[in-house]
N, C-alpha and C positions, 0 to 999 in steps of 0.2 A: 244210485241216482240221487241228486240233490233235490230237495223238496222246495224249490222256488219257482215262481212263474217267470215267464219271459219279460214281463214289464219290470219286475224288481231287478232282474239282471241288467236290463238296459239302463235303468236309473242308476245302478251302481257304476256301470261302465261310464255313463255320462259324468258322474261325479269324479271318477278317476281321471277322465279326459280333461275336465275343467281344472282339476288340481295340477295336472301335468302342464297344461297351458299356463297356469299361474306361475308354476315353478320355472318354466321356460322364460316367461317375461321377467321374473326376478333375476335369472341368470344373465339375460341380456342387459338389464339395468345395472347389475353389479359389474359386468364386463365394461360397460360404458364408463362407469364411475372409476374403475381401475385405470382405464386408458386416460381419463382426464387427470387423475392423480399422478400418473407417470409423466404426462406432459408438463404438469405443474412442477414436478420434481426436477425434470430436465431443465426447465426454465430457471428454477431457483439455483440449481447447480451451476448453470451458466453465469448467473448473476454473482454467485459466490466466487467463481473463478475470476470474473472481471474485477470484483472488489479486492481480491487477494493481489491481483496484478497491480492495481492502483496503489495498494498499500506497499507492495514491494518496490514500486517505482518511487514512492515518497520516501521510503527508508533509504533507498539507493541515493536519491538526490540529497538527502540530509547527510549521508555518510560521505558524499563526494565533495564536500566543501574543500577548498584549497587552503594551504598553509603558505603564508607570505612572510618574508623576512625583510627588514629594513635596518641598515646601520649607517644611513647617509643623512639623517636629519640632525639638526643642531639642538643640543640639550642645554641645560643650565650652565654647565661649566665646559671649558674647552677640552673635553675628553671624549672618548668614543661613546656612541649611543647605539642602542640595539633594541629592536622590538620584533615580536612575532605576532602576526595577526591571522585569524582564520576568517576568510571571506570568499565569496564566489569569484570576484575579480580584483585586479590590482587597484582599480578605481575605487571600489568599495573599501578595500583595505586602507587606502589613503584617507578616505573620509572617516573611517572608524578610528584610525590612529590620530588624526588631527583632532577629533572630538575628545579622545581620551587625554591627549596632551593638553588640550584646552582646560579640561577638568582639573589638571594638576597645576595650572597657571602658566603653561608654556604656549605662547601664541606663535607657532611656527608653521611655515608652509610645508605641507607634505604632498608630494606628487606621486602619481602611479609609476613613473619611470624609476623611482628610487627602490621599488620592490623587486625582489626575486622570489620566484615560486619555489618552494621546497618540495621536492618529489615525495609523494606519499605512496607510490605504488611499489616501492622497494626500500630497503634499508638505506638511510642517507643521514649525513651529518653536515651541518654548516656552522662553523665557529663564527659567532657574531662579534665577539670582542675577546681577544686573547690577553689583554692587559698590556700590550706593547703600545705605549703612547708615544 
């Protein structure tokens, strides 16, 4: 037989019960924190996915520029001319070529209907000037 009185045992049991309640509160708090962290992680993963998609769209747009050729503008001499321009549209290609030719001292009118788009989704060749004048 254990040599303790009833009051001491009850006090010990109350102490154990209080510790068990405290541990239970700690577990509940930890579980709530884990749930919050999981929700935050899911939110951040969603944001990362959206940012990756935006980045991929930007890369795709930058890669999808078009290649335009023009061998119908007038040059310095009465011989063939040829230019290759990378731009989104034929109008933009015309503006870029006109600006470049102006830099070299050629003031010529370049129109978008002079451009032909070079296909970039497959192998292709366009001879701009073969030397036959």
